[in-house]
N, C-alpha and C positions, 0 to 999 in steps of 0.2 A: 390474670395469667402472667407467668414469668416471661420476661422479654425473650429469653433464649428459646422459648417454646412456640413463639409466633411462627406460623407456617405461611407459605406463599398465599394460601387461600385466606388466612386470617388477615394478612397484610394488604390484600387487594380485594375486599368484598365487592360484589357486583351491585350496581344500581346506585342511584343518587344518595340514599340513606347510608349505604355502605361507605361511600366516599366521604360523607360527612363525618362518620365515625373515624375514618382514617385521618382526616384533617384535624379533628379534635384531639385524637391521640397524639398526633405529631406536635400540635401546638402545646399540649400539656407537657409532654416529655421534653421537647426542645426548650420550653420556657424554663424548666429546671436547669438544663444545660446552659441556657443563655444567662440565667441569674448567676450560676456558678462562675461563668466567665466574666460577667460584668461587675460583680460585687466590688472588686478592688478599685474600680474607678468611681465609686459613689462615696458620698459622705454627707453628714447632716450637722456640720459644725462641731463634730467630736474629734477632729484631727485626722480622721481616717484618710480623707482625700489627700491631705498634705503629705502624710507619711508615704502613701502609695505613690504620689508624684515624685517624692524624693527618691524612692526606690527605682522608679522608671528612669529618672534622670541619670542615676548611677549607671543603669544598664545602657542607656543611650550613649553616655560618655565612653563606655567600654566597647560600643559597637555591637552589643549582643541584641537579640530580639527584644523589642520593647513595645509598650502600648502608647502610641502617639497621643491618644486621647487624654493621657495623664500629664503630658508635657506642655510647656509653654509653646506658643506658636513658633514653628520652624519650617523652613522650606526644603522639601526633599529634592527639589531641583537645583539647590545650591550645592555645587561640587564640594564645598567644604564640609557639608554635613550629610550628604546623600549616600545612603547605603554603603557604608564603608566596607562591610563584609557581609552582604546579604544574610548570611546565617552562620556567623562564626565569630571571629575575634577582631579587635581593632587592628588597623594597619597604619596608624598614625606614627609620626616620627618619635613620639614619646614612648612607644612600646619597647620593652626590653626584649631583644632577640636572643634566642639560645645559641646562636653562632656569633663568631667574631666578625668585625668589619672586614678584616683581611680575608677570612674564609668566604664571606659573601662576595667580595670583589673577584676572587679567584673563580668562584662558581659561575658568576655572570660572564666572566671572560671565557670560560670553557663553553658556555652555551653559544657565545659568538662564534667559536670555532666550529661548533656543530652546524650552525646555519650556513657556514661557508662550504660545507661538503656538497658534492654534486648531487643533484636530484635524480631520482629514477625516471626513466622514460615512461610517460603516460600516453595512452592511446584511446581514442574515442570508441565507446562500445554502444551498440544500439540499446536504447531504453526499452523498446518494444520490438518483438520480432517482425520481420517484413511480412506484409499481407499479400497473399497470392490470390489470383482470380478464382481458383478452385481450392477450398480449404482441404488440407491434407488429412486432418484428423478432427475429432469432435470438440477439441479445445480451441481450434484456430479461429472460430468465428467471433471470439470475445472482442467487444468494442467495435465491431464492423457492421456494415450495412449489406444485407443479402436478400435475394429473392428465393422463394421455394418454387420449384418447377416440377410438374408431373402431369402426364396425360394431356400434353399440349396446353396446359394452363399455367399461368405464372401468378404467384401470390406474393404480396408485399409491395414495396420493400420493407424489411423489418431491421431495426437496430437490435443486435444481439447483446443484451446486457447480462453478463455472467453473474449468476447467483451462487455458483459453486463450480467445482470441476465437472464439466460436462452438462451443467444446468444453465438455462437461460430464460430471461424474460424476452419476449419478442415485442419490442416497443414500437409504437406508432405515434403520430401526432395526437391521436385521440385517447391513447392508453395502451393497455397490454392485451395481446392475444390470449383469450381465456376460454377454458372449457366450462360450459354452463352445467347446471344440475341435470339437464336432460341429455347431455352429451353434445349439444350444439356448441359451435364455436363462434364467439363474438369478441368485440373489443370492449374491455372494462376500463373504467377510469383509473382504478388503482390495482397494484399488483396483489397477488394472493397465491396460496399454494396451487390453485387451479390455473395459474398463469405461469407456473415454474416448470418448463419443459426440459425433460431429460433427453439428450441427444445421443444416439449411438450410430456407428458406421464409420466411414472414412473415404478418402479419395473423392470427395465431392458428393457422395451418395449417403443420405442419412435418414433415419426415422426419428420422430419426435413423439414423446408420450408424457402424460401426467402420471407419475408413479401411482400405481394401484387404481387408476381411473380411466385408462384407455389411451390409445395412440391416435395421432393426427392422421386424418384421411382426406384425400382429395376426391371429391365426388360431384360430378356434373358441374364443374366450374366453381364449386364452393368447398369450404372446409368444414369438416365435422370430425367426430372421433368414433373409433370402433375398436374391436378386440385386436384386429390385425392392421397395423399402420401402413401408410403409403411410403415407399422409398422415394424421397425427394432429391432432385438434383439441386444443390445449393450453389448459387452463383453470386459473385461480388456485384454490388449495385451502388447507386447513388441516390440522393434525395431523402435520406432518413433524418429525422430529428434526433439529436443526441439525447441520451438519457440524462436527467438532471443530476449533476455531480459537481463537487468542488474542483476548481481549476488548480493547475500546478504553476503556471506562469513562469517557467524556466525554459529557455530555449537553448539548444545545443545538446549534443549527446553527453551522457555521463562518461567519466573517464575510468579506465581500468589500467592494468599494468601490461607492459610489453611481454612479460613472462609471468607465469603463475606463482613463481617462487621468489620474485624480486621484492625489494622494499616497497611498502605501500605508502600511499598518501591519503589523507582524509581526516575529518573531524571525528572525535569520539565523545560520546555521552555515556559515562559509566554509572549513571544512577537515574533511572526513570521507571515509572510504574504504568506500563502500557495496558495492563489487564485490571486496573483498579476498579473498573465498573462492577467487578464481582465481590470486592472486599466490603467489610463491615455489613455483611448480610445482603449485599447486592441492591440496596435501595437508597444508599447515601449518595452515590455517584450518579450523575445524570448524563445520559448519552453513552455511547460505546464506540470503540475504535473501528468497527466495521458492522455492516448489516447486509444481509443478502440482497436487500432492495436499495442499497446505497445511502447517500447522505441524507435524503429527506426522512429516512427512518432511523438512521443512526444518531443524528444530531438533533435530538429532541430533549426537552426538559423532563425532570422527574414528575411523576403523576401528582404528588403532593404539592409540588411547586405550581403545576398547571391549574389544579382545581381551585387554588386560592389566588390565581392571577399574579403569582410571584410574591405575594405578601405573607404566605405562611411558611416560607423556606427559612426557618429560624437559624439552622446551622449555617446555611450559606450567608445569611445576614450577619451573623456573629463573626464568621471568618473573613468576609469581605469588607465589613464595616458599613455596608449599605442596607437600609431598612427593607428594601424590596428590589425586585428586578423584573424586567420583561421576560416572561417565560418562553417566548417564541425563540427557537433556534433557527434552523433552516426555514426560509431562505433569508430572513432579515438580520439575525444575529445582532440585535440592537445592543444588548447588555452583556452577552456572553458569546463566545469565550472572551476572557479578559485576564490580565495578569493576576488580579486579586480574586477572580471568581474560581474558588478552589473546589467546588463540588461538581463542576461541569467538565465534560470530556475535552482533553487537550491533545490527544495523540491519535486522532482519526487517521486512517491509513493513507489518505491522500495528503495529509499534512506531513506524515512520515515520508511519503514519496517525495514531497517537495524538498524536505531536508536532505534526503539522499541525492536528489538531482542537484542540490546546491553544494554538495561536497561531503556530507556525512557518510562515513563508511563503517563505523562500529557503534553499536547500540546495546547497552546492557539493560535488559528488562528485569526488574526485581519484582518477584511475586511477594505480595504484601498482605498482612492481616494483623488485626488486634482483637483478640477474642472478647475481652471484657468490654471494650467500647462498642463492639458489635452487639453484645448482649444488652447493653444499656440503650442502644438506639431502638425505638419501638417498631420500625418497619423493616422487614427482611424477607428474603426468599431463599437465601443460602445458609448453610451451616456456618456457625461462628467459630468452629474449631480451626485453629491456625493451619494445621497440616492438610485438612480436608479442603480448605480454601486454596491452599497452594497447589494441590493436585488439580483442582478445577481450573485454576489460572494457567497452569502448564498445558493442560489440554486445550484451553482456549488459544494459546499461542500457536499451537500447531494447526488448529482450525483456521485461524486468521492467515497463517502462512499459505494454507491451501486456497483460501479465498483470494489472496493476492496473486497466487499462481494462476488462478482461473482468469483474473483480469489481464494477465500478461501472456495468455495463450497456452497454458499447460503446466503439468508438474515440473518443478524446478526452474521455471522461467521467471518467476517474480523476483523483485529486488530484495525481499525480506527473507533472509536465509538463517535459520537457527543453526548454530555451530557448536561443536563439542570440544574442540581443541584448537590451539593457535595455528596449527598447520592447515587445518581445514579453513579457518578464518582467513588466512593469508590467500589461499586459492580463491575464496569467495570474493574478497575485496579486489584482487587483481583481475577477476572476471567482470569487474564493474558493478558489483552488487554490494549490499550492506550486510555485514556479519552481525548476527543478533545473539548475544550471550544471555543465558538464563541465570538469574540469581535469586537470592532470598533476603528479604528484610522483614522480619516479623518479631513480635514481642515474646512469643512463647514457642520457639522452634522445638520441634520433636516432642511437644508436650512437657518441656523441661521448666515447669513452674516450680514453686515451692510454697509451703505453708508454714507459718511460724506459730508454734504452740509453746507456751510457757518459756518463751525466750529462746527456743531452739528451732532451727530450720529443718524442714523435712522435704528433701527433693522429690519431685514426682517422676523422675526418670533415673535410669542407671546408665553406666558406660556401655553396657551391651546394647541397650535400646538406642543410644546415640549412634553406635556403629551401624545398627540395622537401618536406622533412618538415613544416615549418610550414604549407605549403599543404595537405598531406594532413590534418594535424591540424585545421586550420581547417574543411576540408570535412567532417571527421568530426564536428565540433561542439565541439571543445575551445576554451575561452575563458579559461582561467586556467592559469598555469604557473610552476613553480619550476625553476631551472637545475640544482640539485644536491639530493641527499638525504643519503645516507650516505657517499659516496665523493667524493674529488677527481675531476674529469673534465676534458675538454679545454676546457670553458667557464669553469670557476672552481674555486677551492679551497673546502673545506667546513669548517663549524664543528666537526665531530667530535662524537662521543658521549662523555659523561662517565661516570664511575662504572665499575663492574666490567665492563660490556658494552663499554667503550671498546677494550680490547685485542683483543677478538674482531673488532669492526668494522674496527679499524685493520689487523689481519692480513688481513682480506678485501680491504681497500683495496690492500694490497701485492700480493695475488694478482691483483687486477684491473689494476693500473697498473705494478707493479714498484717502487713507492715507498710509504713510510709517510707519514702526515700530517706535514707539515713544521712541527711546533709548536715555537715558541721562546718564551722568557720575554719578556713585555711588561708595561708599566705604563701602562694607559689613563688618560687625563687625568681621566675622571670616576670612576675607581675600579672600574668594572664592565663597560665595553664591551669585553669580551674574548671569545675563543672558549671552548668548554667545556674545563675543566681536565682534564688527564690524570693518571692515577695515577702518582705519582713515589715512588721508593724511594731516597733519596739515599745511603744507606750500602751499597747493593748494587751490585756491579760489573755491567758489561754481561754478563759470563759467567754470573753468578748469575741475572741477569734472564732469560737464555736458559734456564737450568734451570727457572725458574718457569713461563714462558709458552711456551717453545719445545720442551722435551724431548719431551713426548707428541706434539705436532704434528709434530716431525721424524721420530719413530719411525713414525708413521702416514702421513707425507707429506701432512698436511692443512693445518696452520697453521704459519707461520713465527714466529720470535721477534720481539717488538715492541721498538722502541728505548727507550732510557732518556731521559726528558725532564727539563729543568731544572724548577725550582719554578714554581708558578703566580704570576701569571696567564699564560695561554698564548694565543698568537696564531699562526694558520697563516700561514706566509710566502707561501703561494700565494694570489694574488688573482684578479682578473677578466682573462681572456685576450682577445685580439682577437676570437676566435670567440664568446666570451661577450658582448662588446659588440655584435657582429653579430646575435646571437640576440635581445638586448633590443630592438635597433632593428627587427628583424623582427617581434617581438611588437607593438610600437607601430604599425608599419605596418599590421598586420592587426587592430588594435583589440582585442588580447588582453591580459588583465590579467596583469601581471608581479608575482610574489611573491618577494621577496629572502630569505625564510626559508631557513635551513640554510647560507647562504653564510658563508664566513669573514668576520670583521669587515673585513678588507682588501678582499675582493671586494665586500662589500655597500656599503661606502663608495664604491667605484668605480662600482658599479651605480647608486647614487643620483646620482652625478655625471652619468652618462649620461641618467638619467631627467630630471634637472633641465635638462640641456643640450637635450634634446628638448622640454622643457616638456610632458611626458607625464603626465597625472594617473592613468593606469590602473595603479596600484600598490597592493598590499595586503600587510600582514603578517598571516598567517592563523592562526598558532598559537604565538606567543611564541618563535619561533626567530630573532628579530632582537634588537637591543640598543638601549639608550636613546640612543645617539648617532644612531640611525636613525629612531626613532619620530617625533620632531618634524619631521624632513625629509619623512617620508611624509605627515603631515598637511598640511604646507606645500605639498607638490606637488599637493594635492587628492586624495590617496589615502585609504584606509580601513584600519582595524586591528581585528582580532578576536582577542583574546588566547586562549591555551589555556584551556579551560573548567576542568578540574580541580575541586577542592573549592570549595564556595560561599564559604567564608571567604577563601581565597586570591584568588578571582575578584573579590570585592568590593574587596579592596585594590588589585587591578590597575585596576579601574574608577575608583577615586578618583585614582589617579596619572594615568591617561590624560585625565581632565578638565582637568588642568593643561597638556596638550599640544594641546588642541583649537585649530583655526585659525578665527578669526571670519569668514573669507571663504567658508566652506563649511558646509552643513547638517551638523548633528552627530547621529549615532546610534551605537549600540554593538552589537557582536555577539560571538560566541564561535567558537572552533575546537575542536570536540569531539575530533578525531583518533581517533574510535572505529573499531575494526577495523584501525587502523594501528599496532598494538602500543603504543598510548598508553593509560595507565591512566585511568580515569574517576574522577569525584568520589567520595570516601569519605563515609560518613554522619557527621553531627555527633552522633548519638545520640538516643535517645528521651527521655533524662532532662534535656536542655537546657531552659532556661526558656522558649525561644521556638521550639518545634518547628513543623513544618508540620502543620496540622490538617486532616484530610480530613472532608468534601469542602471544597474551596476554590474561589473564583471565579477563573477564568483569563481570559486576554486575550479581549476581545469578549463577556465575560459568561457564558462557558460554565461548567458545573459539572464539576470534576475530582475523581473518586473514585480510590481505590487501584486500580491496574491488576492484572488477573488474566490468567493464561494457564495452562490446565490446572488443576493443583492448587495453583499458586503464586500468592500475593498479595504484591505489592511495596509497600514503605513507604520513601520517600526518607530518613526519619529513621534507619532501621536498616539499609537496604540500599544507600544511596547511589545513584549513577547506574549501576545494574546493567545497563541496556540503554537504547536510544535513546528508548523510549517514556516514560522518566522525566524527560526534559528540561523539560516543563512544570512538573513537581514541583520540579526544580532551580531554575527561575526563581523559583518561590514561595519556595524556601529562600533565594535571594539577597535577596528582599524582607525576609524575617524577619531575616537577619543584618544587612543595612544599616540597617534600622529600629532594631534594638537598639543599634547603634553610635551612631546619630545620628537623632533623631526627624525624620521627613519623608523620610529617604533611601530608605526602602523604596519609596515611590511614585516617587521620582526615578530609581532604578536601573531599575525596570520600565519607566518612561516612555522612558528612553534605549534600553533593549533593544528596546522595541516600535517605535522609530524606526530600528532597525538595517537592516531590509530597504530602506527608502527611502534611507538613507545609502549602501548598496552600489550601488543603482541609479543614484544621482546621480554617484558616482565613475565608474561604467561609462558613463554618458551622456557625461561629460567625456572619457573615452577615445575616444568616437566623434566628438570635435571640438566638442561642444556647450559653449558658453561658460558659466562660472559665472554665477549670477544677479546682476543689476545692483543689487539692493538691498543685499546684503552687500558688493558690490564697486563703490564709487562711481565708480572710474575707468572702468568699463565702461558707464556710463549714456550714452545718446544724448540729444541735446537734445530739448526738448519739440516743437519744429518737426519734427525728424526722426521722432520717435515718432508724431506725428499723420499725417505723410505715409505712413509705413509702415502705420499702423493702417487708413487708408482702403484701401490696397491689399489688406490681409489680409481686410477685410470684403468688398470687391468680388470678390476671387478665391476667397472661402470657403476659405482655407487650412486644412489639417488641423493638429491639435496637433503632430504630428511636424514639419511644415513651419514652424510658428510657432517651435518650440524651435530648429530649425536656424538660423533667421534672427535671433532675438532673444536666445537663450540660455535657461538654466534659469529657470523661474518661481521667484519667491521663495515663493509659495504656490500650491498646486494643490488647491483645495477645490471638490468637486462639479463644476459646470460653469463654473468660473471660474479663470483664471490671473491672478496679480499680478506685474507687473514694476515697475521704477523708471526714471524719466527725470529730467532736470534742467532747471531753468528759472532765469532770472535775475530777481531781485526788486530793485526800486529802492527804497531806504530814503528816509525823509523828508528826510535830509540830502544826498541825491543820490548816495550810495554804492551800489554794487551787491553783491548777495549771491546766491550759488548755492543754490537750494533743491531739495529732493527732491519729485518728482511721482509719485504712484502711478498706474500704468497697469493698468487692469482689463480683461481680455479675457473677454467673455462667449462661451460656447460652446454649440453645439447638441448634442443627444443623440448625433449621429453624429460629434462631435468637430471640426466645422468652426466657423470664427469667425462669430459672429452680430453682435456690436457691440463697440465700444471705449469705455471711459469713463476720464476723467482726473481725478485728485483731488490737490489740493495738501495 
């Protein structure tokens, strides 16, 4: 059977023999993948291993992804060699930078002035709503202990575990209140649909029913079910056992803003895959970010991992470098989650909640798919079509938002808020919640692949189809997008994957398009702005290469032979197509943020030409898949950059380098791209024996106290566990502080300050994408005259313009502090000798609580 035609029923046959078939299919298919990945590391005295090792050493020297197994012994805990740029380019002193030393010093000095600006006022905001003795509505019981009272009898107490908005498990020490097959009510050891009660009513009086199966009835001092349910008086109680769940271990209320329109504070992750449990057919990723019955059901391993005791998880083994793993998740978490465990869930909602409580305020969730790799993987339950998968993941995001709302007491109350524009995002963050932006990272967006026949490319999409898809995605809520991921497509060429995985992805590129990556030798002027280097075996002929990479694939009809490339550096000859130009123009038209990551150097340079020609500031490099020839151009366009997170030492080095690229015309802040759940490894630990470890508890952003996180029987420590899962990102930021401070006194506070300004920097980039002008204080050429400013000021006061209206007319404020915006105008000053001089005038706009203009003040 063709892999693309495997159905959910085929993928998960019932019974022991069925599971044996699944395990065998997985082993056979993943053996092919494993061989394809492992071949470059093998040799039999024919020189293959030594050539492969030389290629890996070149990549290691450059700081690009490489296979440690092919290199001489080296210590990843040695700061001289450890993770220079987790997934990007080298940052050593020998690297040629595209900017001058003078420009870098000026840029870093400018960032110093940014840090000296006054901070916005932050206020504590309750994480959860206050609990009343009598629940006001059907959502208010979530996470609380209550009794059910009727006809003089009291039942319970029960812990109300929300399964959805208005739905609950009624949890006791022995299990869940459950309707039996005969309608009788008892306590069952495990939750089920017959224990999921829908609550209706309000003001303390409620009915409970199992959908389609009867309502809860109090009868003679006992509980049963019937067609017409009893109206129970629900009262707050004590003595309930808590439902098993992951802890947060952050004390202190999260912070919000003193006004909904002020400058925000908080960390930003611009690249993560929170719905990856659905991609690649929905059977590759193990666990999921939420489950109606909580952590014991969400944080479980894949069935094919479990049935083999963790020994048949070949994809996990290849990616992690470990031959097997303990398949048990909750409650022991012996082997996963872990930084190198790439097929296991990393963004469980309670881990996201901990990141939010620890200071994160903006989260970009990228919907992700790769149709060809999905088709090659033998187990699946979902469609492999990129856009079908993206629509499913977008729906999942809203379902999870509702689920989180249910845990927090009702619609709109949860911390996870999907936003559609920067103005809504600012209000959400200042309300103390986390703004979630929906984006796309997929290999074949909009079906825009191509097929090559007789040397000619035939695109599978048209400009009209691209427009229709962009309109659909905009309506769906998508606001950030990459053009490519793993494959060349009809929009652009791709940077390619380096290391041992390169041949596999390249072979899949051939299966998708009919061509391999068109990599050729190049010599970039700066010595580093090239695409990812491919494995090269100069003394092996094409036929022998076929034997290495193609023989098994040909026998099984799965993978073709990959071509022989010249020596690095490598650049993909494929650049940006006319359809790619049209897509970027379409993103700008719809005010969607364009991400040039994963493009070939040639395509990315052309894409920045388009961005600059459009004067479009809505551009971001989200996870270090761009190159230094592009980073200064992004900053100069008014864009934003969030390097790949990786290890703390490597990230601090990236931060230092980016300070030299900052553009003084724009607000500066810094963020990260975790790429968690996207088959991207997370930061490794520095070790408990370093002289400057993270010491628990520590004080996090906004003054909260951060202790070690617990889930079930597991306690995580950033010093020894690294970023094992998303809840440890507040700990990772503290680790950044420790690393930076040890390197240069004062830099610990500086890097955390820049990171805390990251959410504001993203929002300001996004505002500019909406056509808002940069601020007139950092940009003197945008200042209006004092006379014009006074005339406009009178009109703003008279018409009581809102903050959004003010920004649309005047541009971005230089400062947004509490109820006050500051802009700049210009005036002419006559000197004593009769000469004239242009001077800056501060324009201070005072605002009412509702965000309308109250008065204007001018200060020279």
